[in-house]
mmCIF file as gemmi writes it, N, C-alpha and C atoms, coordinates in Angstrom:
data_model
loop_
_atom_site.group_PDB
_atom_site.id
_atom_site.type_symbol
_atom_site.label_atom_id
_atom_site.label_alt_id
_atom_site.label_comp_id
_atom_site.label_asym_id
_atom_site.label_entity_id
_atom_site.label_seq_id
_atom_site.pdbx_PDB_ins_code
_atom_site.Cartn_x
_atom_site.Cartn_y
_atom_site.Cartn_z
_atom_site.occupancy
_atom_site.B_iso_or_equiv
_atom_site.pdbx_formal_charge
_atom_site.auth_seq_id
_atom_site.auth_asym_id
_atom_site.pdbx_PDB_model_num
ATOM 1 N N . UNK Axp A 1 ? -81.394 75.138 223.693 1 0 ? 1 A 1
ATOM 2 C CA . UNK Axp A 1 ? -81.689 76.301 224.506 1 0 ? 1 A 1
ATOM 3 C C . UNK Axp A 1 ? -83.098 76.769 224.143 1 0 ? 1 A 1
ATOM 4 N N . UNK Axp A 2 ? -83.916 77.011 225.141 1 0 ? 2 A 1
ATOM 5 C CA . UNK Axp A 2 ? -85.287 77.429 224.868 1 0 ? 2 A 1
ATOM 6 C C . UNK Axp A 2 ? -85.317 78.887 224.421 1 0 ? 2 A 1
ATOM 7 N N . UNK Axp A 3 ? -86.45 79.287 223.889 1 0 ? 3 A 1
ATOM 8 C CA . UNK Axp A 3 ? -86.583 80.645 223.367 1 0 ? 3 A 1
ATOM 9 C C . UNK Axp A 3 ? -86.46 81.693 224.477 1 0 ? 3 A 1
ATOM 10 N N . UNK Axp A 4 ? -87.029 81.407 225.652 1 0 ? 4 A 1
ATOM 11 C CA . UNK Axp A 4 ? -86.941 82.326 226.777 1 0 ? 4 A 1
ATOM 12 C C . UNK Axp A 4 ? -85.516 82.485 227.287 1 0 ? 4 A 1
ATOM 13 N N . UNK Axp A 5 ? -84.78 81.377 227.345 1 0 ? 5 A 1
ATOM 14 C CA . UNK Axp A 5 ? -83.39 81.428 227.793 1 0 ? 5 A 1
ATOM 15 C C . UNK Axp A 5 ? -82.531 82.188 226.796 1 0 ? 5 A 1
ATOM 16 N N . UNK Axp A 6 ? -82.755 81.945 225.506 1 0 ? 6 A 1
ATOM 17 C CA . UNK Axp A 6 ? -81.99 82.65 224.477 1 0 ? 6 A 1
ATOM 18 C C . UNK Axp A 6 ? -82.261 84.147 224.547 1 0 ? 6 A 1
ATOM 19 N N . UNK Axp A 7 ? -83.515 84.519 224.785 1 0 ? 7 A 1
ATOM 20 C CA . UNK Axp A 7 ? -83.854 85.935 224.906 1 0 ? 7 A 1
ATOM 21 C C . UNK Axp A 7 ? -83.165 86.551 226.118 1 0 ? 7 A 1
ATOM 22 N N . UNK Axp A 8 ? -83.124 85.823 227.239 1 0 ? 8 A 1
ATOM 23 C CA . UNK Axp A 8 ? -82.465 86.332 228.443 1 0 ? 8 A 1
ATOM 24 C C . UNK Axp A 8 ? -80.968 86.513 228.217 1 0 ? 8 A 1
ATOM 25 N N . UNK Axp A 9 ? -80.338 85.555 227.575 1 0 ? 9 A 1
ATOM 26 C CA . UNK Axp A 9 ? -78.909 85.647 227.289 1 0 ? 9 A 1
ATOM 27 C C . UNK Axp A 9 ? -78.642 86.823 226.357 1 0 ? 9 A 1
ATOM 28 N N . UNK Axp A 10 ? -79.475 86.982 225.34 1 0 ? 10 A 1
ATOM 29 C CA . UNK Axp A 10 ? -79.309 88.101 224.406 1 0 ? 10 A 1
ATOM 30 C C . UNK Axp A 10 ? -79.513 89.436 225.117 1 0 ? 10 A 1
ATOM 31 N N . UNK Axp A 11 ? -80.498 89.512 226.006 1 0 ? 11 A 1
ATOM 32 C CA . UNK Axp A 11 ? -80.756 90.75 226.747 1 0 ? 11 A 1
ATOM 33 C C . UNK Axp A 11 ? -79.593 91.093 227.664 1 0 ? 11 A 1
ATOM 34 N N . UNK Axp A 12 ? -79.077 90.103 228.363 1 0 ? 12 A 1
ATOM 35 C CA . UNK Axp A 12 ? -77.951 90.354 229.265 1 0 ? 12 A 1
ATOM 36 C C . UNK Axp A 12 ? -76.692 90.741 228.495 1 0 ? 12 A 1
ATOM 37 N N . UNK Axp A 13 ? -76.474 90.105 227.357 1 0 ? 13 A 1
ATOM 38 C CA . UNK Axp A 13 ? -75.32 90.451 226.528 1 0 ? 13 A 1
ATOM 39 C C . UNK Axp A 13 ? -75.437 91.879 226.012 1 0 ? 13 A 1
ATOM 40 N N . UNK Axp A 14 ? -76.627 92.238 225.567 1 0 ? 14 A 1
ATOM 41 C CA . UNK Axp A 14 ? -76.855 93.605 225.096 1 0 ? 14 A 1
ATOM 42 C C . UNK Axp A 14 ? -76.635 94.61 226.208 1 0 ? 14 A 1
ATOM 43 N N . UNK Axp A 15 ? -77.139 94.319 227.398 1 0 ? 15 A 1
ATOM 44 C CA . UNK Axp A 15 ? -76.969 95.212 228.543 1 0 ? 15 A 1
ATOM 45 C C . UNK Axp A 15 ? -75.491 95.374 228.888 1 0 ? 15 A 1
ATOM 46 N N . UNK Axp A 16 ? -74.74 94.287 228.86 1 0 ? 16 A 1
ATOM 47 C CA . UNK Axp A 16 ? -73.31 94.345 229.152 1 0 ? 16 A 1
ATOM 48 C C . UNK Axp A 16 ? -72.56 95.176 228.107 1 0 ? 16 A 1
ATOM 49 N N . UNK Axp A 17 ? -72.846 94.944 226.835 1 0 ? 17 A 1
ATOM 50 C CA . UNK Axp A 17 ? -72.17 95.698 225.776 1 0 ? 17 A 1
ATOM 51 C C . UNK Axp A 17 ? -72.536 97.183 225.821 1 0 ? 17 A 1
ATOM 52 N N . UNK Axp A 18 ? -73.793 97.494 226.149 1 0 ? 18 A 1
ATOM 53 C CA . UNK Axp A 18 ? -74.184 98.895 226.284 1 0 ? 18 A 1
ATOM 54 C C . UNK Axp A 18 ? -73.441 99.554 227.441 1 0 ? 18 A 1
ATOM 55 N N . UNK Axp A 19 ? -73.288 98.838 228.539 1 0 ? 19 A 1
ATOM 56 C CA . UNK Axp A 19 ? -72.551 99.367 229.678 1 0 ? 19 A 1
ATOM 57 C C . UNK Axp A 19 ? -71.095 99.625 229.354 1 0 ? 19 A 1
ATOM 58 N N . UNK Axp A 20 ? -70.49 98.709 228.627 1 0 ? 20 A 1
ATOM 59 C CA . UNK Axp A 20 ? -69.086 98.898 228.227 1 0 ? 20 A 1
ATOM 60 C C . UNK Axp A 20 ? -68.937 100.083 227.283 1 0 ? 20 A 1
ATOM 61 N N . UNK Axp A 21 ? -69.821 100.19 226.309 1 0 ? 21 A 1
ATOM 62 C CA . UNK Axp A 21 ? -69.741 101.31 225.369 1 0 ? 21 A 1
ATOM 63 C C . UNK Axp A 21 ? -69.979 102.638 226.078 1 0 ? 21 A 1
ATOM 64 N N . UNK Axp A 22 ? -70.937 102.66 226.981 1 0 ? 22 A 1
ATOM 65 C CA . UNK Axp A 22 ? -71.218 103.882 227.742 1 0 ? 22 A 1
ATOM 66 C C . UNK Axp A 22 ? -70.024 104.283 228.598 1 0 ? 22 A 1
ATOM 67 N N . UNK Axp A 23 ? -69.367 103.307 229.198 1 0 ? 23 A 1
ATOM 68 C CA . UNK Axp A 23 ? -68.216 103.63 230.041 1 0 ? 23 A 1
ATOM 69 C C . UNK Axp A 23 ? -67.072 104.216 229.22 1 0 ? 23 A 1
ATOM 70 N N . UNK Axp A 24 ? -66.815 103.672 228.04 1 0 ? 24 A 1
ATOM 71 C CA . UNK Axp A 24 ? -65.737 104.182 227.193 1 0 ? 24 A 1
ATOM 72 C C . UNK Axp A 24 ? -66.036 105.624 226.777 1 0 ? 24 A 1
ATOM 73 N N . UNK Axp A 25 ? -67.253 105.882 226.345 1 0 ? 25 A 1
ATOM 74 C CA . UNK Axp A 25 ? -67.617 107.227 225.901 1 0 ? 25 A 1
ATOM 75 C C . UNK Axp A 25 ? -67.618 108.202 227.072 1 0 ? 25 A 1
ATOM 76 N N . UNK Axp A 26 ? -68.179 107.798 228.206 1 0 ? 26 A 1
ATOM 77 C CA . UNK Axp A 26 ? -68.26 108.697 229.367 1 0 ? 26 A 1
ATOM 78 C C . UNK Axp A 26 ? -66.872 109.074 229.889 1 0 ? 26 A 1
ATOM 79 N N . UNK Axp A 27 ? -65.985 108.106 229.986 1 0 ? 27 A 1
ATOM 80 C CA . UNK Axp A 27 ? -64.628 108.401 230.462 1 0 ? 27 A 1
ATOM 81 C C . UNK Axp A 27 ? -63.928 109.335 229.49 1 0 ? 27 A 1
ATOM 82 N N . UNK Axp A 28 ? -64.083 109.085 228.203 1 0 ? 28 A 1
ATOM 83 C CA . UNK Axp A 28 ? -63.424 109.94 227.207 1 0 ? 28 A 1
ATOM 84 C C . UNK Axp A 28 ? -63.952 111.369 227.265 1 0 ? 28 A 1
ATOM 85 N N . UNK Axp A 29 ? -65.265 111.528 227.369 1 0 ? 29 A 1
ATOM 86 C CA . UNK Axp A 29 ? -65.853 112.864 227.444 1 0 ? 29 A 1
ATOM 87 C C . UNK Axp A 29 ? -65.39 113.581 228.709 1 0 ? 29 A 1
ATOM 88 N N . UNK Axp A 30 ? -65.323 112.869 229.817 1 0 ? 30 A 1
ATOM 89 C CA . UNK Axp A 30 ? -64.839 113.487 231.058 1 0 ? 30 A 1
ATOM 90 C C . UNK Axp A 30 ? -63.375 113.898 230.932 1 0 ? 30 A 1
ATOM 91 N N . UNK Axp A 31 ? -62.576 113.101 230.255 1 0 ? 31 A 1
ATOM 92 C CA . UNK Axp A 31 ? -61.168 113.467 230.07 1 0 ? 31 A 1
ATOM 93 C C . UNK Axp A 31 ? -61.035 114.715 229.205 1 0 ? 31 A 1
ATOM 94 N N . UNK Axp A 32 ? -61.867 114.824 228.193 1 0 ? 32 A 1
ATOM 95 C CA . UNK Axp A 32 ? -61.819 116.004 227.329 1 0 ? 32 A 1
ATOM 96 C C . UNK Axp A 32 ? -62.245 117.242 228.111 1 0 ? 32 A 1
ATOM 97 N N . UNK Axp A 33 ? -63.339 117.141 228.856 1 0 ? 33 A 1
ATOM 98 C CA . UNK Axp A 33 ? -63.865 118.3 229.574 1 0 ? 33 A 1
ATOM 99 C C . UNK Axp A 33 ? -62.988 118.681 230.754 1 0 ? 33 A 1
ATOM 100 N N . UNK Axp A 34 ? -62.596 117.723 231.566 1 0 ? 34 A 1
ATOM 101 C CA . UNK Axp A 34 ? -61.879 118.034 232.797 1 0 ? 34 A 1
ATOM 102 C C . UNK Axp A 34 ? -60.388 118.312 232.584 1 0 ? 34 A 1
ATOM 103 N N . UNK Axp A 35 ? -59.757 117.552 231.699 1 0 ? 35 A 1
ATOM 104 C CA . UNK Axp A 35 ? -58.31 117.641 231.56 1 0 ? 35 A 1
ATOM 105 C C . UNK Axp A 35 ? -57.851 118.203 230.214 1 0 ? 35 A 1
ATOM 106 N N . UNK Axp A 36 ? -58.804 118.572 229.361 1 0 ? 36 A 1
ATOM 107 C CA . UNK Axp A 36 ? -58.498 119.087 228.03 1 0 ? 36 A 1
ATOM 108 C C . UNK Axp A 36 ? -57.595 118.114 227.254 1 0 ? 36 A 1
ATOM 109 N N . UNK Axp A 37 ? -57.881 116.835 227.391 1 0 ? 37 A 1
ATOM 110 C CA . UNK Axp A 37 ? -57.097 115.763 226.756 1 0 ? 37 A 1
ATOM 111 C C . UNK Axp A 37 ? -57.701 115.464 225.382 1 0 ? 37 A 1
ATOM 112 N N . UNK Axp A 38 ? -57.381 116.285 224.4 1 0 ? 38 A 1
ATOM 113 C CA . UNK Axp A 38 ? -58.033 116.192 223.096 1 0 ? 38 A 1
ATOM 114 C C . UNK Axp A 38 ? -57.367 115.215 222.14 1 0 ? 38 A 1
ATOM 115 N N . UNK Axp A 39 ? -56.096 114.956 222.277 1 0 ? 39 A 1
ATOM 116 C CA . UNK Axp A 39 ? -55.343 114.03 221.418 1 0 ? 39 A 1
ATOM 117 C C . UNK Axp A 39 ? -55.533 114.316 219.94 1 0 ? 39 A 1
ATOM 118 N N . UNK Axp A 40 ? -55.018 115.434 219.463 1 0 ? 40 A 1
ATOM 119 C CA . UNK Axp A 40 ? -55.186 115.755 218.036 1 0 ? 40 A 1
ATOM 120 C C . UNK Axp A 40 ? -54.486 114.724 217.156 1 0 ? 40 A 1
ATOM 121 N N . UNK Axp A 41 ? -55.107 114.424 216.053 1 0 ? 41 A 1
ATOM 122 C CA . UNK Axp A 41 ? -54.533 113.474 215.107 1 0 ? 41 A 1
ATOM 123 C C . UNK Axp A 41 ? -55.024 112.048 215.299 1 0 ? 41 A 1
ATOM 124 N N . UNK Axp A 42 ? -55.676 111.755 216.398 1 0 ? 42 A 1
ATOM 125 C CA . UNK Axp A 42 ? -56.225 110.408 216.613 1 0 ? 42 A 1
ATOM 126 C C . UNK Axp A 42 ? -57.642 110.349 216.073 1 0 ? 42 A 1
ATOM 127 N N . UNK Axp A 43 ? -57.913 109.326 215.303 1 0 ? 43 A 1
ATOM 128 C CA . UNK Axp A 43 ? -59.25 109.171 214.745 1 0 ? 43 A 1
ATOM 129 C C . UNK Axp A 43 ? -60.131 108.322 215.648 1 0 ? 43 A 1
ATOM 130 N N . UNK Axp A 44 ? -59.541 107.431 216.382 1 0 ? 44 A 1
ATOM 131 C CA . UNK Axp A 44 ? -60.284 106.575 217.306 1 0 ? 44 A 1
ATOM 132 C C . UNK Axp A 44 ? -59.725 106.811 218.699 1 0 ? 44 A 1
ATOM 133 N N . UNK Axp A 45 ? -60.313 107.744 219.409 1 0 ? 45 A 1
ATOM 134 C CA . UNK Axp A 45 ? -59.786 108.149 220.711 1 0 ? 45 A 1
ATOM 135 C C . UNK Axp A 45 ? -60.619 107.564 221.847 1 0 ? 45 A 1
ATOM 136 N N . UNK Axp A 46 ? -61.05 106.325 221.693 1 0 ? 46 A 1
ATOM 137 C CA . UNK Axp A 46 ? -61.861 105.684 222.718 1 0 ? 46 A 1
ATOM 138 C C . UNK Axp A 46 ? -61.194 104.389 223.193 1 0 ? 46 A 1
ATOM 139 N N . UNK Axp A 47 ? -60.121 104.501 223.961 1 0 ? 47 A 1
ATOM 140 C CA . UNK Axp A 47 ? -59.449 103.285 224.445 1 0 ? 47 A 1
ATOM 141 C C . UNK Axp A 47 ? -60.266 102.63 225.559 1 0 ? 47 A 1
ATOM 142 N N . UNK Axp A 48 ? -59.998 101.369 225.795 1 0 ? 48 A 1
ATOM 143 C CA . UNK Axp A 48 ? -60.636 100.665 226.906 1 0 ? 48 A 1
ATOM 144 C C . UNK Axp A 48 ? -59.533 100.161 227.819 1 0 ? 48 A 1
ATOM 145 N N . UNK Axp A 49 ? -59.504 100.682 229.039 1 0 ? 49 A 1
ATOM 146 C CA . UNK Axp A 49 ? -58.456 100.314 229.983 1 0 ? 49 A 1
ATOM 147 C C . UNK Axp A 49 ? -58.97 100.271 231.402 1 0 ? 49 A 1
ATOM 148 N N . UNK Axp A 50 ? -58.075 100.507 232.339 1 0 ? 50 A 1
ATOM 149 C CA . UNK Axp A 50 ? -58.394 100.399 233.76 1 0 ? 50 A 1
ATOM 150 C C . UNK Axp A 50 ? -59.479 101.388 234.181 1 0 ? 50 A 1
ATOM 151 N N . UNK Axp A 51 ? -59.408 102.61 233.697 1 0 ? 51 A 1
ATOM 152 C CA . UNK Axp A 51 ? -60.391 103.626 234.083 1 0 ? 51 A 1
ATOM 153 C C . UNK Axp A 51 ? -61.785 103.231 233.623 1 0 ? 51 A 1
ATOM 154 N N . UNK Axp A 52 ? -61.893 102.716 232.417 1 0 ? 52 A 1
ATOM 155 C CA . UNK Axp A 52 ? -63.205 102.299 231.903 1 0 ? 52 A 1
ATOM 156 C C . UNK Axp A 52 ? -63.746 101.111 232.686 1 0 ? 52 A 1
ATOM 157 N N . UNK Axp A 53 ? -62.879 100.175 233.05 1 0 ? 53 A 1
ATOM 158 C CA . UNK Axp A 53 ? -63.319 99.028 233.858 1 0 ? 53 A 1
ATOM 159 C C . UNK Axp A 53 ? -63.82 99.508 235.219 1 0 ? 53 A 1
ATOM 160 N N . UNK Axp A 54 ? -63.112 100.448 235.824 1 0 ? 54 A 1
ATOM 161 C CA . UNK Axp A 54 ? -63.562 100.989 237.108 1 0 ? 54 A 1
ATOM 162 C C . UNK Axp A 54 ? -64.892 101.718 236.971 1 0 ? 54 A 1
ATOM 163 N N . UNK Axp A 55 ? -65.092 102.38 235.862 1 0 ? 55 A 1
ATOM 164 C CA . UNK Axp A 55 ? -66.362 103.07 235.612 1 0 ? 55 A 1
ATOM 165 C C . UNK Axp A 55 ? -67.506 102.058 235.525 1 0 ? 55 A 1
ATOM 166 N N . UNK Axp A 56 ? -67.278 100.953 234.838 1 0 ? 56 A 1
ATOM 167 C CA . UNK Axp A 56 ? -68.3 99.9 234.755 1 0 ? 56 A 1
ATOM 168 C C . UNK Axp A 56 ? -68.557 99.302 236.135 1 0 ? 56 A 1
ATOM 169 N N . UNK Axp A 57 ? -67.486 99.032 236.87 1 0 ? 57 A 1
ATOM 170 C CA . UNK Axp A 57 ? -67.65 98.451 238.202 1 0 ? 57 A 1
ATOM 171 C C . UNK Axp A 57 ? -68.354 99.405 239.162 1 0 ? 57 A 1
ATOM 172 N N . UNK Axp A 58 ? -68.216 100.69 238.955 1 0 ? 58 A 1
ATOM 173 C CA . UNK Axp A 58 ? -68.919 101.665 239.767 1 0 ? 58 A 1
ATOM 174 C C . UNK Axp A 58 ? -70.402 101.703 239.382 1 0 ? 58 A 1
ATOM 175 N N . UNK Axp A 59 ? -70.681 101.611 238.117 1 0 ? 59 A 1
ATOM 176 C CA . UNK Axp A 59 ? -72.057 101.724 237.651 1 0 ? 59 A 1
ATOM 177 C C . UNK Axp A 59 ? -72.904 100.496 237.887 1 0 ? 59 A 1
ATOM 178 N N . UNK Axp A 60 ? -72.303 99.323 237.877 1 0 ? 60 A 1
ATOM 179 C CA . UNK Axp A 60 ? -73.069 98.084 238.033 1 0 ? 60 A 1
ATOM 180 C C . UNK Axp A 60 ? -73.782 98 239.385 1 0 ? 60 A 1
ATOM 181 N N . UNK Axp A 61 ? -73.112 98.247 240.516 1 0 ? 61 A 1
ATOM 182 C CA . UNK Axp A 61 ? -73.84 98.207 241.796 1 0 ? 61 A 1
ATOM 183 C C . UNK Axp A 61 ? -74.907 99.298 241.903 1 0 ? 61 A 1
ATOM 184 N N . UNK Axp A 62 ? -74.637 100.456 241.348 1 0 ? 62 A 1
ATOM 185 C CA . UNK Axp A 62 ? -75.634 101.526 241.377 1 0 ? 62 A 1
ATOM 186 C C . UNK Axp A 62 ? -76.865 101.113 240.571 1 0 ? 62 A 1
ATOM 187 N N . UNK Axp A 63 ? -76.655 100.519 239.406 1 0 ? 63 A 1
ATOM 188 C CA . UNK Axp A 63 ? -77.76 100.039 238.585 1 0 ? 63 A 1
ATOM 189 C C . UNK Axp A 63 ? -78.553 98.966 239.322 1 0 ? 63 A 1
ATOM 190 N N . UNK Axp A 64 ? -77.851 98.02 239.944 1 0 ? 64 A 1
ATOM 191 C CA . UNK Axp A 64 ? -78.526 96.955 240.69 1 0 ? 64 A 1
ATOM 192 C C . UNK Axp A 64 ? -79.31 97.527 241.877 1 0 ? 64 A 1
ATOM 193 N N . UNK Axp A 65 ? -78.743 98.53 242.556 1 0 ? 65 A 1
ATOM 194 C CA . UNK Axp A 65 ? -79.438 99.151 243.687 1 0 ? 65 A 1
ATOM 195 C C . UNK Axp A 65 ? -80.741 99.808 243.243 1 0 ? 65 A 1
ATOM 196 N N . UNK Axp A 66 ? -80.707 100.552 242.141 1 0 ? 66 A 1
ATOM 197 C CA . UNK Axp A 66 ? -81.916 101.23 241.683 1 0 ? 66 A 1
ATOM 198 C C . UNK Axp A 66 ? -82.953 100.248 241.156 1 0 ? 66 A 1
ATOM 199 N N . UNK Axp A 67 ? -82.531 99.176 240.542 1 0 ? 67 A 1
ATOM 200 C CA . UNK Axp A 67 ? -83.474 98.143 240.105 1 0 ? 67 A 1
ATOM 201 C C . UNK Axp A 67 ? -84.132 97.495 241.319 1 0 ? 67 A 1
ATOM 202 N N . UNK Axp A 68 ? -83.34 97.188 242.356 1 0 ? 68 A 1
ATOM 203 C CA . UNK Axp A 68 ? -83.896 96.586 243.571 1 0 ? 68 A 1
ATOM 204 C C . UNK Axp A 68 ? -84.843 97.554 244.273 1 0 ? 68 A 1
ATOM 205 N N . UNK Axp A 69 ? -84.471 98.818 244.353 1 0 ? 69 A 1
ATOM 206 C CA . UNK Axp A 69 ? -85.332 99.817 244.978 1 0 ? 69 A 1
ATOM 207 C C . UNK Axp A 69 ? -86.65 99.941 244.222 1 0 ? 69 A 1
ATOM 208 N N . UNK Axp A 70 ? -86.585 99.988 242.912 1 0 ? 70 A 1
ATOM 209 C CA . UNK Axp A 70 ? -87.788 100.064 242.092 1 0 ? 70 A 1
ATOM 210 C C . UNK Axp A 70 ? -88.667 98.83 242.302 1 0 ? 70 A 1
ATOM 211 N N . UNK Axp A 71 ? -88.045 97.664 242.339 1 0 ? 71 A 1
ATOM 212 C CA . UNK Axp A 71 ? -88.806 96.426 242.534 1 0 ? 71 A 1
ATOM 213 C C . UNK Axp A 71 ? -89.501 96.411 243.885 1 0 ? 71 A 1
ATOM 214 N N . UNK Axp A 72 ? -88.803 96.836 244.932 1 0 ? 72 A 1
ATOM 215 C CA . UNK Axp A 72 ? -89.405 96.862 246.259 1 0 ? 72 A 1
ATOM 216 C C . UNK Axp A 72 ? -90.57 97.836 246.296 1 0 ? 72 A 1
ATOM 217 N N . UNK Axp A 73 ? -90.386 99.012 245.723 1 0 ? 73 A 1
ATOM 218 C CA . UNK Axp A 73 ? -91.459 100.006 245.734 1 0 ? 73 A 1
ATOM 219 C C . UNK Axp A 73 ? -92.675 99.547 244.934 1 0 ? 73 A 1
ATOM 220 N N . UNK Axp A 74 ? -92.439 99.048 243.738 1 0 ? 74 A 1
ATOM 221 C CA . UNK Axp A 74 ? -93.551 98.654 242.88 1 0 ? 74 A 1
ATOM 222 C C . UNK Axp A 74 ? -94.241 97.399 243.419 1 0 ? 74 A 1
ATOM 223 N N . UNK Axp A 75 ? -93.466 96.353 243.686 1 0 ? 75 A 1
ATOM 224 C CA . UNK Axp A 75 ? -94.079 95.105 244.124 1 0 ? 75 A 1
ATOM 225 C C . UNK Axp A 75 ? -94.57 95.19 245.558 1 0 ? 75 A 1
ATOM 226 N N . UNK Axp A 76 ? -93.893 95.982 246.382 1 0 ? 76 A 1
ATOM 227 C CA . UNK Axp A 76 ? -94.37 96.175 247.753 1 0 ? 76 A 1
ATOM 228 C C . UNK Axp A 76 ? -95.699 96.888 247.784 1 0 ? 76 A 1
ATOM 229 N N . UNK Axp A 77 ? -95.832 97.94 246.982 1 0 ? 77 A 1
ATOM 230 C CA . UNK Axp A 77 ? -97.091 98.668 246.903 1 0 ? 77 A 1
ATOM 231 C C . UNK Axp A 77 ? -98.187 97.783 246.336 1 0 ? 77 A 1
ATOM 232 N N . UNK Axp A 78 ? -97.879 97.044 245.298 1 0 ? 78 A 1
ATOM 233 C CA . UNK Axp A 78 ? -98.871 96.147 244.702 1 0 ? 78 A 1
ATOM 234 C C . UNK Axp A 78 ? -99.323 95.085 245.703 1 0 ? 78 A 1
ATOM 235 N N . UNK Axp A 79 ? -98.387 94.56 246.481 1 0 ? 79 A 1
ATOM 236 C CA . UNK Axp A 79 ? -98.732 93.548 247.479 1 0 ? 79 A 1
ATOM 237 C C . UNK Axp A 79 ? -99.611 94.138 248.571 1 0 ? 79 A 1
ATOM 238 N N . UNK Axp A 80 ? -99.278 95.328 249.035 1 0 ? 80 A 1
ATOM 239 C CA . UNK Axp A 80 ? -100.102 95.969 250.062 1 0 ? 80 A 1
ATOM 240 C C . UNK Axp A 80 ? -101.491 96.29 249.546 1 0 ? 80 A 1
ATOM 241 N N . UNK Axp A 81 ? -101.593 96.77 248.334 1 0 ? 81 A 1
ATOM 242 C CA . UNK Axp A 81 ? -102.91 97.064 247.76 1 0 ? 81 A 1
ATOM 243 C C . UNK Axp A 81 ? -103.713 95.795 247.55 1 0 ? 81 A 1
ATOM 244 N N . UNK Axp A 82 ? -103.07 94.738 247.113 1 0 ? 82 A 1
ATOM 245 C CA . UNK Axp A 82 ? -103.77 93.467 246.92 1 0 ? 82 A 1
ATOM 246 C C . UNK Axp A 82 ? -104.245 92.905 248.255 1 0 ? 82 A 1
ATOM 247 N N . UNK Axp A 83 ? -103.404 93.037 249.285 1 0 ? 83 A 1
ATOM 248 C CA . UNK Axp A 83 ? -103.802 92.541 250.606 1 0 ? 83 A 1
ATOM 249 C C . UNK Axp A 83 ? -104.961 93.342 251.152 1 0 ? 83 A 1
ATOM 250 N N . UNK Axp A 84 ? -104.945 94.655 250.975 1 0 ? 84 A 1
ATOM 251 C CA . UNK Axp A 84 ? -106.048 95.491 251.45 1 0 ? 84 A 1
ATOM 252 C C . UNK Axp A 84 ? -107.317 95.163 250.685 1 0 ? 84 A 1
ATOM 253 N N . UNK Axp A 85 ? -107.193 94.932 249.386 1 0 ? 85 A 1
ATOM 254 C CA . UNK Axp A 85 ? -108.361 94.574 248.583 1 0 ? 85 A 1
ATOM 255 C C . UNK Axp A 85 ? -108.928 93.228 248.971 1 0 ? 85 A 1
ATOM 256 N N . UNK Axp A 86 ? -108.095 92.254 249.296 1 0 ? 86 A 1
ATOM 257 C CA . UNK Axp A 86 ? -108.597 90.939 249.676 1 0 ? 86 A 1
ATOM 258 C C . UNK Axp A 86 ? -109.25 90.991 251.054 1 0 ? 86 A 1
ATOM 259 N N . UNK Axp A 87 ? -108.767 91.831 251.948 1 0 ? 87 A 1
ATOM 260 C CA . UNK Axp A 87 ? -109.413 91.98 253.255 1 0 ? 87 A 1
ATOM 261 C C . UNK Axp A 87 ? -110.795 92.585 253.113 1 0 ? 87 A 1
ATOM 262 N N . UNK Axp A 88 ? -110.942 93.586 252.258 1 0 ? 88 A 1
ATOM 263 C CA . UNK Axp A 88 ? -112.247 94.203 252.052 1 0 ? 88 A 1
ATOM 264 C C . UNK Axp A 88 ? -113.183 93.248 251.328 1 0 ? 88 A 1
ATOM 265 N N . UNK Axp A 89 ? -112.654 92.442 250.407 1 0 ? 89 A 1
ATOM 266 C CA . UNK Axp A 89 ? -113.488 91.489 249.68 1 0 ? 89 A 1
ATOM 267 C C . UNK Axp A 89 ? -114 90.396 250.61 1 0 ? 89 A 1
ATOM 268 N N . UNK Axp A 90 ? -113.252 90.061 251.643 1 0 ? 90 A 1
ATOM 269 C CA . UNK Axp A 90 ? -113.671 89.039 252.593 1 0 ? 90 A 1
ATOM 270 C C . UNK Axp A 90 ? -114.573 89.587 253.684 1 0 ? 90 A 1
ATOM 271 N N . UNK Axp A 91 ? -114.912 90.86 253.598 1 0 ? 91 A 1
ATOM 272 C CA . UNK Axp A 91 ? -115.804 91.44 254.598 1 0 ? 91 A 1
ATOM 273 C C . UNK Axp A 91 ? -115.069 91.976 255.822 1 0 ? 91 A 1
ATOM 274 N N . UNK Axp A 92 ? -113.788 91.965 255.806 1 0 ? 92 A 1
ATOM 275 C CA . UNK Axp A 92 ? -113.028 92.501 256.932 1 0 ? 92 A 1
ATOM 276 C C . UNK Axp A 92 ? -112.422 93.826 256.493 1 0 ? 92 A 1
ATOM 277 N N . UNK Axp A 93 ? -113.033 94.865 256.915 1 0 ? 93 A 1
ATOM 278 C CA . UNK Axp A 93 ? -112.533 96.184 256.556 1 0 ? 93 A 1
ATOM 279 C C . UNK Axp A 93 ? -111.267 96.487 257.353 1 0 ? 93 A 1
ATOM 280 N N . UNK Axp A 94 ? -110.361 97.146 256.731 1 0 ? 94 A 1
ATOM 281 C CA . UNK Axp A 94 ? -109.131 97.529 257.406 1 0 ? 94 A 1
ATOM 282 C C . UNK Axp A 94 ? -109.418 98.806 258.182 1 0 ? 94 A 1
ATOM 283 N N . UNK Axp A 95 ? -109.181 98.757 259.464 1 0 ? 95 A 1
ATOM 284 C CA . UNK Axp A 95 ? -109.461 99.937 260.319 1 0 ? 95 A 1
ATOM 285 C C . UNK Axp A 95 ? -108.167 100.703 260.515 1 0 ? 95 A 1
ATOM 286 N N . UNK Axp A 96 ? -108.321 102.021 260.497 1 0 ? 96 A 1
ATOM 287 C CA . UNK Axp A 96 ? -107.187 102.895 260.738 1 0 ? 96 A 1
ATOM 288 C C . UNK Axp A 96 ? -107.296 103.446 262.138 1 0 ? 96 A 1
ATOM 289 N N . UNK Axp A 97 ? -106.217 103.442 262.849 1 0 ? 97 A 1
ATOM 290 C CA . UNK Axp A 97 ? -106.235 103.954 264.222 1 0 ? 97 A 1
ATOM 291 C C . UNK Axp A 97 ? -105.534 105.259 264.312 1 0 ? 97 A 1
């Protein structure tokens, strides 16, 4: 496995584990705040079940949407600016109507 591939696999694994940990904590905090589900006497009150899986499944498309939106905005703007710059460099000024 090349160094770049290993880095990509490690990055994706880290992102997945962070998402899972965030979902467990977020669901637990919401249960405490909304339903007063404190579970006294439990030292590890962070279960992973159906609700946490649904939380991850809800967050993944939202994350992908915002990454795609950011990419379109950044790369689209860069492409338009580069195209405008190349037109001016070639002696063809861009006219506004």
